[in-house]
RODREN-478199 format. One record per atom (N, C-alpha, C): atom name; residue in one letter; x, y negated, z negated; residue number from 1. Coordinates in nm, 3 decimals, decimal comma. Example, Ala and Ser with C-alpha at 12.3 -4.5 7.8 and 13.67 -1.06 7.14 Angstrom:
<recs>
+----+---+---------+---------+---------+-----+
:  a : r :      xx :      yy :      zz :   k :
+----+---+---------+---------+---------+-----+
:  N : A :   1,319 :   0,569 :  -0,780 :   1 :
: CA : A :   1,230 :   0,450 :  -0,780 :   1 :
:  C : A :   1,320 :   0,330 :  -0,780 :   1 :
:  N : S :   1,285 :   0,225 :  -0,708 :   2 :
: CA : S :   1,367 :   0,106 :  -0,714 :   2 :
:  C : S :   1,290 :  -0,003 :  -0,787 :   2 :
+----+---+---------+---------+---------+-----+
</recs>
This chain:
<recs>
+----+---+---------+---------+---------+-----+
:  a : r :      xx :      yy :      zz :   k :
+----+---+---------+---------+---------+-----+
:  N : M :  11,517 : -13,353 : -11,763 :   1 :
: CA : M :  11,645 : -13,286 : -11,776 :   1 :
:  C : M :  11,725 : -13,309 : -11,648 :   1 :
:  N : A :  11,853 : -13,334 : -11,663 :   2 :
: CA : A :  11,939 : -13,363 : -11,549 :   2 :
:  C : A :  11,974 : -13,234 : -11,475 :   2 :
:  N : E :  11,988 : -13,248 : -11,344 :   3 :
: CA : E :  12,033 : -13,136 : -11,262 :   3 :
:  C : E :  12,176 : -13,163 : -11,218 :   3 :
:  N : Y :  12,256 : -13,058 : -11,213 :   4 :
: CA : Y :  12,397 : -13,070 : -11,178 :   4 :
:  C : Y :  12,432 : -12,978 : -11,063 :   4 :
:  N : S :  12,530 : -13,021 : -10,985 :   5 :
: CA : S :  12,592 : -12,931 : -10,888 :   5 :
:  C : S :  12,729 : -12,894 : -10,945 :   5 :
:  N : Y :  12,774 : -12,774 : -10,917 :   6 :
: CA : Y :  12,897 : -12,722 : -10,977 :   6 :
:  C : Y :  13,000 : -12,689 : -10,871 :   6 :
:  N : L :  13,126 : -12,702 : -10,908 :   7 :
: CA : L :  13,239 : -12,667 : -10,825 :   7 :
:  C : L :  13,337 : -12,589 : -10,911 :   7 :
:  N : V :  13,375 : -12,470 : -10,866 :   8 :
: CA : V :  13,468 : -12,386 : -10,941 :   8 :
:  C : V :  13,604 : -12,389 : -10,871 :   8 :
:  N : L :  13,707 : -12,427 : -10,945 :   9 :
: CA : L :  13,844 : -12,430 : -10,892 :   9 :
:  C : L :  13,925 : -12,321 : -10,959 :   9 :
:  N : N :  13,989 : -12,238 : -10,880 :  10 :
: CA : N :  14,078 : -12,134 : -10,932 :  10 :
:  C : N :  14,222 : -12,180 : -10,911 :  10 :
:  N : L :  14,293 : -12,197 : -11,021 :  11 :
: CA : L :  14,432 : -12,241 : -11,016 :  11 :
:  C : L :  14,521 : -12,121 : -11,047 :  11 :
:  N : P :  14,614 : -12,087 : -10,958 :  12 :
: CA : P :  14,698 : -11,969 : -10,980 :  12 :
:  C : P :  14,793 : -11,989 : -11,098 :  12 :
:  N : R :  14,854 : -11,881 : -11,141 :  13 :
: CA : R :  14,934 : -11,884 : -11,263 :  13 :
:  C : R :  15,061 : -11,966 : -11,252 :  13 :
:  N : G :  15,109 : -11,994 : -11,133 :  14 :
: CA : G :  15,229 : -12,075 : -11,117 :  14 :
:  C : G :  15,203 : -12,224 : -11,123 :  14 :
:  N : T :  15,079 : -12,263 : -11,136 :  15 :
: CA : T :  15,044 : -12,405 : -11,138 :  15 :
:  C : T :  15,078 : -12,466 : -11,274 :  15 :
:  N : S :  15,156 : -12,573 : -11,271 :  16 :
: CA : S :  15,194 : -12,637 : -11,397 :  16 :
:  C : S :  15,077 : -12,719 : -11,451 :  16 :
:  N : R :  15,086 : -12,756 : -11,577 :  17 :
: CA : R :  14,980 : -12,836 : -11,638 :  17 :
:  C : R :  14,970 : -12,972 : -11,572 :  17 :
:  N : D :  15,085 : -13,028 : -11,532 :  18 :
: CA : D :  15,086 : -13,159 : -11,469 :  18 :
:  C : D :  15,015 : -13,156 : -11,333 :  18 :
:  N : V :  15,040 : -13,053 : -11,254 :  19 :
: CA : V :  14,974 : -13,040 : -11,123 :  19 :
:  C : V :  14,825 : -13,015 : -11,142 :  19 :
:  N : A :  14,789 : -12,931 : -11,238 :  20 :
: CA : A :  14,647 : -12,905 : -11,266 :  20 :
:  C : A :  14,577 : -13,033 : -11,309 :  20 :
:  N : R :  14,641 : -13,113 : -11,392 :  21 :
: CA : R :  14,584 : -13,240 : -11,435 :  21 :
:  C : R :  14,565 : -13,334 : -11,318 :  21 :
:  N : R :  14,662 : -13,338 : -11,227 :  22 :
: CA : R :  14,652 : -13,425 : -11,110 :  22 :
:  C : R :  14,537 : -13,382 : -11,019 :  22 :
:  N : I :  14,520 : -13,252 : -10,999 :  23 :
: CA : I :  14,411 : -13,201 : -10,916 :  23 :
:  C : I :  14,276 : -13,240 : -10,976 :  23 :
:  N : L :  14,262 : -13,218 : -11,107 :  24 :
: CA : L :  14,136 : -13,251 : -11,173 :  24 :
:  C : L :  14,110 : -13,401 : -11,175 :  24 :
:  N : T :  14,215 : -13,481 : -11,190 :  25 :
: CA : T :  14,199 : -13,626 : -11,188 :  25 :
:  C : T :  14,153 : -13,674 : -11,051 :  25 :
:  N : D :  14,209 : -13,618 : -10,945 :  26 :
: CA : D :  14,167 : -13,657 : -10,810 :  26 :
:  C : D :  14,021 : -13,622 : -10,785 :  26 :
:  N : H :  13,978 : -13,504 : -10,829 :  27 :
: CA : H :  13,837 : -13,467 : -10,812 :  27 :
:  C : H :  13,746 : -13,559 : -10,892 :  27 :
:  N : A :  13,792 : -13,600 : -11,010 :  28 :
: CA : A :  13,710 : -13,688 : -11,094 :  28 :
:  C : A :  13,700 : -13,829 : -11,035 :  28 :
:  N : E :  13,811 : -13,881 : -10,985 :  29 :
: CA : E :  13,811 : -14,018 : -10,934 :  29 :
:  C : E :  13,742 : -14,032 : -10,800 :  29 :
:  N : Y :  13,769 : -13,940 : -10,709 :  30 :
: CA : Y :  13,720 : -13,957 : -10,573 :  30 :
:  C : Y :  13,593 : -13,878 : -10,544 :  30 :
:  N : G :  13,566 : -13,773 : -10,620 :  31 :
: CA : G :  13,446 : -13,694 : -10,595 :  31 :
:  C : G :  13,341 : -13,710 : -10,703 :  31 :
:  N : H :  13,372 : -13,790 : -10,807 :  32 :
: CA : H :  13,280 : -13,815 : -10,918 :  32 :
:  C : H :  13,244 : -13,687 : -10,993 :  32 :
:  N : W :  13,340 : -13,596 : -11,008 :  33 :
: CA : W :  13,319 : -13,473 : -11,082 :  33 :
:  C : W :  13,365 : -13,493 : -11,225 :  33 :
:  N : E :  13,306 : -13,417 : -11,317 :  34 :
: CA : E :  13,352 : -13,415 : -11,455 :  34 :
:  C : E :  13,380 : -13,270 : -11,495 :  34 :
:  N : L :  13,472 : -13,254 : -11,587 :  35 :
: CA : L :  13,512 : -13,120 : -11,629 :  35 :
:  C : L :  13,406 : -13,062 : -11,722 :  35 :
:  N : A :  13,351 : -12,947 : -11,684 :  36 :
: CA : A :  13,251 : -12,880 : -11,766 :  36 :
:  C : A :  13,315 : -12,768 : -11,848 :  36 :
:  N : R :  13,411 : -12,697 : -11,790 :  37 :
: CA : R :  13,476 : -12,586 : -11,860 :  37 :
:  C : R :  13,613 : -12,559 : -11,798 :  37 :
:  N : M :  13,708 : -12,528 : -11,884 :  38 :
: CA : M :  13,841 : -12,486 : -11,840 :  38 :
:  C : M :  13,873 : -12,356 : -11,911 :  38 :
:  N : R :  13,905 : -12,254 : -11,833 :  39 :
: CA : R :  13,938 : -12,124 : -11,891 :  39 :
:  C : R :  14,081 : -12,089 : -11,855 :  39 :
:  N : L :  14,158 : -12,046 : -11,952 :  40 :
: CA : L :  14,294 : -12,001 : -11,933 :  40 :
:  C : L :  14,297 : -11,852 : -11,959 :  40 :
:  N : Y :  14,340 : -11,776 : -11,860 :  41 :
: CA : Y :  14,342 : -11,631 : -11,870 :  41 :
:  C : Y :  14,478 : -11,582 : -11,918 :  41 :
:  N : A :  14,483 : -11,456 : -11,961 :  42 :
: CA : A :  14,605 : -11,397 : -12,017 :  42 :
:  C : A :  14,719 : -11,394 : -11,915 :  42 :
:  N : D :  14,688 : -11,382 : -11,786 :  43 :
: CA : D :  14,794 : -11,379 : -11,685 :  43 :
:  C : D :  14,845 : -11,518 : -11,649 :  43 :
:  N : G :  14,789 : -11,624 : -11,708 :  44 :
: CA : G :  14,836 : -11,760 : -11,684 :  44 :
:  C : G :  14,754 : -11,837 : -11,583 :  44 :
:  N : S :  14,660 : -11,773 : -11,516 :  45 :
: CA : S :  14,577 : -11,845 : -11,420 :  45 :
:  C : S :  14,469 : -11,922 : -11,494 :  45 :
:  N : R :  14,417 : -12,024 : -11,427 :  46 :
: CA : R :  14,314 : -12,109 : -11,486 :  46 :
:  C : R :  14,194 : -12,115 : -11,394 :  46 :
:  N : T :  14,078 : -12,130 : -11,452 :  47 :
: CA : T :  13,956 : -12,155 : -11,376 :  47 :
:  C : T :  13,892 : -12,279 : -11,436 :  47 :
:  N : A :  13,874 : -12,381 : -11,351 :  48 :
: CA : A :  13,811 : -12,504 : -11,394 :  48 :
:  C : A :  13,673 : -12,513 : -11,329 :  48 :
:  N : T :  13,573 : -12,540 : -11,409 :  49 :
: CA : T :  13,438 : -12,560 : -11,358 :  49 :
:  C : T :  13,407 : -12,708 : -11,372 :  49 :
:  N : L :  13,380 : -12,771 : -11,258 :  50 :
: CA : L :  13,348 : -12,913 : -11,254 :  50 :
:  C : L :  13,199 : -12,930 : -11,225 :  50 :
:  N : R :  13,142 : -13,038 : -11,271 :  51 :
: CA : R :  13,002 : -13,064 : -11,243 :  51 :
:  C : R :  12,982 : -13,213 : -11,215 :  51 :
:  N : R :  12,876 : -13,242 : -11,140 :  52 :
: CA : R :  12,833 : -13,380 : -11,121 :  52 :
:  C : R :  12,682 : -13,383 : -11,111 :  52 :
:  N : K :  12,626 : -13,492 : -11,156 :  53 :
: CA : K :  12,482 : -13,505 : -11,164 :  53 :
:  C : K :  12,425 : -13,524 : -11,024 :  53 :
:  N : I :  12,315 : -13,454 : -10,997 :  54 :
: CA : I :  12,243 : -13,472 : -10,871 :  54 :
:  C : I :  12,147 : -13,587 : -10,890 :  54 :
:  N : I :  12,162 : -13,689 : -10,807 :  55 :
: CA : I :  12,076 : -13,807 : -10,816 :  55 :
:  C : I :  11,978 : -13,803 : -10,701 :  55 :
:  N : R :  11,854 : -13,795 : -10,735 :  56 :
: CA : R :  11,747 : -13,795 : -10,635 :  56 :
:  C : R :  11,667 : -13,923 : -10,651 :  56 :
:  N : P :  11,665 : -14,006 : -10,549 :  57 :
: CA : P :  11,588 : -14,131 : -10,561 :  57 :
:  C : P :  11,438 : -14,103 : -10,569 :  57 :
:  N : A :  11,370 : -14,185 : -10,644 :  58 :
: CA : A :  11,225 : -14,170 : -10,656 :  58 :
:  C : A :  11,158 : -14,216 : -10,526 :  58 :
:  N : R :  11,056 : -14,144 : -10,487 :  59 :
: CA : R :  10,985 : -14,182 : -10,365 :  59 :
:  C : R :  10,900 : -14,306 : -10,393 :  59 :
:  N : T :  10,898 : -14,394 : -10,298 :  60 :
: CA : T :  10,814 : -14,512 : -10,309 :  60 :
:  C : T :  10,700 : -14,501 : -10,209 :  60 :
:  N : V :  10,588 : -14,552 : -10,247 :  61 :
: CA : V :  10,470 : -14,546 : -10,161 :  61 :
:  C : V :  10,446 : -14,684 : -10,104 :  61 :
:  N : W :  10,438 : -14,690 :  -9,973 :  62 :
: CA : W :  10,413 : -14,817 :  -9,906 :  62 :
:  C : W :  10,264 : -14,842 :  -9,903 :  62 :
:  N : Q :  10,225 : -14,962 :  -9,946 :  63 :
: CA : Q :  10,084 : -14,998 :  -9,943 :  63 :
:  C : Q :  10,067 : -15,111 :  -9,842 :  63 :
:  N : P :   9,972 : -15,097 :  -9,751 :  64 :
: CA : P :   9,951 : -15,203 :  -9,652 :  64 :
:  C : P :   9,924 : -15,337 :  -9,720 :  64 :
:  N : G :   9,996 : -15,437 :  -9,678 :  65 :
: CA : G :   9,979 : -15,570 :  -9,734 :  65 :
:  C : G :  10,059 : -15,592 :  -9,861 :  65 :
:  N : G :  10,111 : -15,489 :  -9,918 :  66 :
: CA : G :  10,184 : -15,502 : -10,043 :  66 :
:  C : G :  10,324 : -15,557 : -10,026 :  66 :
:  N : L :  10,379 : -15,542 :  -9,907 :  67 :
: CA : L :  10,516 : -15,587 :  -9,885 :  67 :
:  C : L :  10,523 : -15,718 :  -9,806 :  67 :
:  N : A :  10,411 : -15,767 :  -9,757 :  68 :
: CA : A :  10,410 : -15,891 :  -9,679 :  68 :
:  C : A :  10,411 : -16,012 :  -9,772 :  68 :
:  N : W :  10,456 : -16,124 :  -9,719 :  69 :
: CA : W :  10,460 : -16,248 :  -9,796 :  69 :
:  C : W :  10,320 : -16,305 :  -9,803 :  69 :
:  N : D :  10,279 : -16,341 :  -9,922 :  70 :
: CA : D :  10,144 : -16,396 :  -9,944 :  70 :
:  C : D :  10,158 : -16,543 :  -9,981 :  70 :
:  N : P :  10,115 : -16,636 :  -9,892 :  71 :
: CA : P :  10,132 : -16,780 :  -9,921 :  71 :
:  C : P :  10,043 : -16,827 : -10,036 :  71 :
:  N : D :   9,939 : -16,753 : -10,072 :  72 :
: CA : D :   9,850 : -16,794 : -10,178 :  72 :
:  C : D :   9,898 : -16,752 : -10,316 :  72 :
:  N : A :  10,003 : -16,672 : -10,321 :  73 :
: CA : A :  10,049 : -16,620 : -10,449 :  73 :
:  C : A :  10,132 : -16,721 : -10,524 :  73 :
+----+---+---------+---------+---------+-----+
</recs>
């Protein structure tokens, strides 16, 4: 199962849809975030929840002689 890190953005009620779209697009392009949830409240404010996958590289085990060049191979 994938693990995600989350970022919550609170956009005030005076924020237009175009400005909100631009903010979310910048986070997606430069921070590799994706939109997980967008909530619009009765007072006009918005809360956007962004997520991105946590990538953890697999550990490698070094074995003596395993990485050296073998002329007999």
